[in-house]
N, C-alpha and C positions, 0 to 999 in steps of 0.2 A: 349789457353785453360784457360777460367777462373775459378778461385778456390774459393768456398766458406766455410764458416765454417758448415754451415748445408744447407742441399737440402732436400726438401720434395716432393715425388710423388704424387700427387692426392691432391686437394682442397677440400677434403669431411669434415666430422665432427670432425675429429681427426687431418687431416692436416692443416687446415685452422687456429684455434687455436694456434697449435703447433707453425705453422709459426711467427705467430703475437708475441708470447711469446718469443721465441728465438731471434728475431730480437730487442725486448725491451730491452733483457738482453745484448745487445751489439754484438750478434753473426751476422755476415754477412750472410743472409739467402736468399734463392731462392725457390719458389714451384713453382711445374711446374702442369699445367692442361692440358690434351686434349681436353674436351670437353667446361663443364660449371663449373663454382666456386659454389660450395654446397653441390658437392657430390649427391649420391643417395637420400638421406633424401629430400634434399631442391628441388630438380628437378624431380624425378622419384617416390619418397618414402612417407615419412610420411606427408610431407607439402600438396602436391596436392590430394592425397588419401584420408586425413583428412577434407581437405576442402569441397570435394565431397560428402563424407561420409555425413557431416553435413545438406547438399541440400538433401541428401536421406532420411535422420532422420527426416526432416520437412514434405516432402512429407508423411511419413507412420504416422507423429504425426497429420497431418491435417484429415487422412483419420480414425484416429483413436478418432479423436476429439467428435464425438456423444456420445461416450462412457462417457465423461465429461459432455455432455449435450450442446456442441456447436455444431451448424448446419452450415458448411462451404460449402456443395455442391461440385459440380465437381471441382476437383483438377488436376491441369493442371500444365505442368512443361515446363521451356524454356532453353532447353539443352545447346543451346549459351550461355545463360546468366551464366548458371553455370560454363561451361567450361570458359567462360571469366573471371567469379570471381576468379576462380583457377589458370589461368593463372596468372592473376593479383598480386596474392598472392604469386605466386613462382617467379615472377619478383620483386617484393616488398625485399623478403628475400634474394635473389640471388644479386642483386645489393647492398644490405647493407654489405654481405659478401665480395664483391668484392671491395666496396668502403672501407671497413675496411682493407683489404690487401693493397689498392694502399695507404693508407694514413699512412700505418706504416712504419717509418723511418729505413732502412736498411734492407727492403724486398723487392725483387723484384720477380713479376709475369710473366711467362714465359707460353705461350700459344704454346702446343706442344706434343709430343709423345715422354716419355723417354724411353730409353732402356740402359741396361750396356753394355757398351765396355771395361771395367776393373774391377777390385776388389772396386774403389771407383770413377771411370769414368762412365758419362753418354754421351750418344750421343742423343741429341733432335732433332726431326723431326720437324720444326717450323710448326706452322699451316697456317703461311703466306708466306712460303716457304723458302728452304734453312735448315740449320741445325748448330747445336752450339754443341760444346764439353764442359763439365763442369766437374768438380771436388769437392769433399767436405770430411772434417774429418766425419761429421756424414751424413748418409743419411736415409731417412723415408721413407719407403714402405706403402702409404695409397691409393692403387689403388682398393678398394672394391671388388663387385662382380657382375655379371651379370647373367640374367636369364639361366638355365639349357635347355637345349632342347632335349627330350628323342628322342631316336632311334625308331621312329615308322613309319612304311611303308607310304608313301604319305605325311608325314607331311611338309617337305621342299618344296613340289610342291603347298603347298596352301598358303594362305595369312593369317597366323595367326598371333594372336596379343599375347605381352607379357606385364609384367604389367607398362612397360614405353611405349609402342606404343599403348596402350588401351587409356591412356590419352590424347591422340590426334585425337582419333575418333570425327567426328561431329555430330553424330546422335546416337540416342540408338538402341541397337542392336535390334532385332526382337526376334531372338533365340540365346543365347548365352550359349555356353557350356564351362564350365571350366574344364581343365584337372588338376586334385589336388586338395584336400580338405582338405589342412591346411590353414596357417594364412592368406596368400595373395589370394587366390582363394576364401576363404569364405569373405573374406571383400569385394572383388569387387563383388561376387555372389549375395551377400544382397544389396549390392549397388545398382548393375543394375536390378535386380528383382524390386525393390522400384522404380526406374526411367520407370520401364514398358516393360522391357525384361522378355522373358519365360527363366528362368536359369536351366540348369541341370549342375550338379557337378559330375565329374567322379573321383572316388578315388580307387587305388590299392590294397589299405588295407582293413581290414573288417569293418572299418569305419572312420568317420573324426577324425580330431586331435589325430594322433595315439601316440602322447607321453603324452597327456593327460589323466585323470583318466576317465574310463569308466562311471563313473555317469556324470561328466561333458561333456562329449563328447555326452553321450545319451540326456543331457538336451539340449545342442545346436542344436542338429539332430531335435528334435521335436519342437524347434523354428523356425527352418528353414522351416521345412516342412509344420508347420503352414502357413507359408507365402507363401506357393505354390512353393518353389522349390525343384526341383526333387533331389534325391540323388540315384547315383548308384555306390554302392560299389563292392569290390573284383573284380575290372576290370582289365581287357586286352584288350588293344586296338589293333585289327589286321592290321587295315587298313583305312585309311583316304583318299578322293578323294573330287574332287571339280567340279560340273558343273556351268553354267551360272547362276542359280537360287540358288543353295543350296551348302553346306559343307556336304558330307556324312562319316559318321562314323561307321566301323563295328566292334564290341567289344564282347566279352565274360563277362558276369558277373556271375562268380562261373560255373557252367556248363550251362549256359542260353546263348545263342546268340542273340545278339539283333544288330538291323540298327538304329540310330538315325539319323538327322539331323538337322542343324543349320545355321544360317546366319553369325554367327562368332564364332571362338575358341580361347578361351584365355588359353595359357599353364603358368601354375604357379605349376609346380613340383619340384620349389627348385632353388638354385642358386649356381654359381660356382666361385672361385676366378678369379680375372683377372690378373693372371701371365704369362700367355701363352708367351706374347710378350715382356715380361720384359728383356729377355737376362740374366736370372739369372745364366746360365751357364758360363757366363764370369766373373762372380765376385764369383762363388761359394757357394751362399746362398742355403740351401737346403730347397725341399719340402717335403709336405706328399705325399701320394699315390694317393690324390685328388686334388693335386695341391695348398695347401695351404701352405703359407710362415711358415716355424717351426721358432716359438720362445721360449726361457725361461721364468722365472716367472716375469722377469722387460723386456720383449719384445724384448730382442735383438736376433738377429738370429745367428746363428754359425761364423758370419764375424764378428769380433770386430766392432763397429761403424757404423753398418746397424741394422736398427730395422724395424718391421714390426707392423702397428697399425690398428685395425678396422677389416672388415669382409675378409679382404685377409688373414689374419693368423687364421681363423676358428675359432672355439669355438661359441660363443653364436654371433649372426648376427644382434645386435642392434645399432640404433644410440647412444645410451647414454652410450653402454660399448665402443663404438668409441671414445667417448668423454673423457671417464674416462682412457682408454688407453693413450690420450694426456698426462692430468694429472700427472698419473704416471712417464712417460718419462720426461717430464718436471720437475718435480719435483726432481726427481733422480737425472738429468745430471745438472741442475741448481743449486738447493737447497742442494743438497748432500744428499737427504733420501734416504731411502731403501725399497721404496714400490714396492708390487708385486701383480701381478692378483691372487695370490693363495687366495681362500676363499671369494673374494670379493661377494658381493651380486649380483642376477642376476635378476631384476624384470622385468617384459615384459607385457605389454597389447596389446592385439587383440581387433582391434576395430569394432567387429561386433558390433550389437545392440540387446541384451546387450552386454555389454563390458567383457573380460575375462581378469581380471588382476592376474598375478601369481608372487609368491614369494617364495623360498625356495624350500623345496622337496614335492613332491606329496604322495600321499598315496602309489601309485605305486611303486616308489624309494624306500620309508620306508619299504616296504614289502622285495624288492628283497634285501635291506641291513641288513635285519632281525632286526631291529630296535625294541625296546619296543616304541610303540607308540599307541595314541588314537586319533580319529577323531571326529570333531563337525561339525553338519551339521545343516543350517537351512535354508528353501527354501524362496524364495523372497516374497512368498504370505504370509509370517508369519509376514514381517517387515512392521511395522506401517508406515514409510515412503513410503516404496513400494506402500502399499494399498492407501494410500492419493493421490499420484500423479500418479495411475495408471501403476507404472512401478513393476508387479510380477512376472517377468519371471525370472527365473534362480534361482541360489541359492548361498550362502556363505559358505564354508570349510576350515576347519584348521586341521592340521596336528600338534599334541604335545606330546611332552614326560611325560607321568605322573608322572614320579620321581622327575624331575627337573623343572616339569612345563613351560618349554621354549616350545616356538612357535616354530616348525621346519618348515613349510611352510603352505602357504595358496592359495586357488585359488577360485577367486570370479567373480560369473558369474553373471553381475546386472547392472542395470542403474549406471553409476558412478564407476563400477567396479574396473578400475585403481585407483580412489581417496580412496577407501575403503581398497585397497591393499597394499598402502602407507602408511596408518596409521600402517598396522601390521608390514611392513616393518620397520619403524620407532621404533616400540616396541621390533622388533628381534635386531635392530642394538643396542639399548639401555639397551638389558637385560631385558625387560620388560616381566615380564611371565603373562600368560593367566588367572590365578589365580587373579590377581591386575587389570585385564581389566574387569574382570568379575564385578568388584564392583566400577570401575572408572566413576566418574562422567563426562559424555558426554552431549553436549546441545541437548534437544528435541525440536524438532523432527528431528533428521538426521539419515542418512543410519549408520553413524558411530556408533549412540547409539545402535544399533541392534547389535554389537559385545559383550556387556552385555548379551544378550539374545541367541548369538552364543555359548559364552562359559558357559553358564548356563548349555547346553546340557551335559557338562560334570559331572554336579553334580547328574546325575541321573544312 
């Protein structure tokens, strides 16, 4: 049985950099990966989807070019080329990540499926056959999450798609039904609509983006509806069936029964942690009722020396949060710092077009917490840069404390919404108040310059 100073289970966006840094710090380290180095982000998430979204945006911009006086004519897509470009980028990123691991002295990459067989002991079913038992002083669980599959009659009998398998289809779906009207479902829905699919989005709540403020959700609903995406809300799916030609969905929307058909179905109702096959009962690590690994503010489980990072521990399921998990754990263990996940910023960006960039609290949350707050809103149709570039869809919104002048949160539904949001995040991090931004000198004409105008709304 081989002993290591540290073992990481899962080569995702927390596990890979952590493994490299621990090895560089002189720790004998192993990283175990059952599938592909890079985790969800590189292989099935951020990298491939954003590459394809760029192609979908090019289609949309080409069709809209006449509004800028540019006549392009018939716009055609080469889906095989789009897919190949995506695959090439994924392979480039994955190969770079794997090379980084293999070139790190003192770090061993093991391809296989790890399962706890004792408190600090793992049995690895090796991908190339056989098994290996290993032990370590520190073990880090970075196994991520996978698509949640709802319990719908007939769903398991049809060839449904997930956010992973839809990336491998060879042709554009003729009719795509997306089950789930949140971040993943909306990105894929808009993308394939722009590629030429007839898209219908089914959402069980009364509207899409249930966690966001109503004005933000309504604005995006209008944008997507104008692109001819059908939205059906307040949905309960009764049954799904498939014949040689079509998939058939029987549902209720409110009190109305409907039957719709599709060539393809994408399941995008959320994700669940990959903990079921880890054998955590053999090491005593505790889970919550949804299967997430329970951790403290330093990311340590109830078993000393066993940590969990990234989506597997629950909370915000974003690549950048997983990466920040790694930086916290590494600095605490190797540099003797006392960083925690308490009160760290949680920015995120949904890459619909326009993007939705979010930081801090929403107006809904401010209201629930009974905070003293004010809201500033400016539609993108009043933003000079938006008008000049023909990007007038969406709005900028900020929640502030009128007494301290602090920015409490922002939602930017706009072209480059993530970049504009990041400017406000930097202000929040540095304690820069909205009255200072109101009079700050920004380069003209940029989107950020309109933060002057946004906070001017609070003068009224």
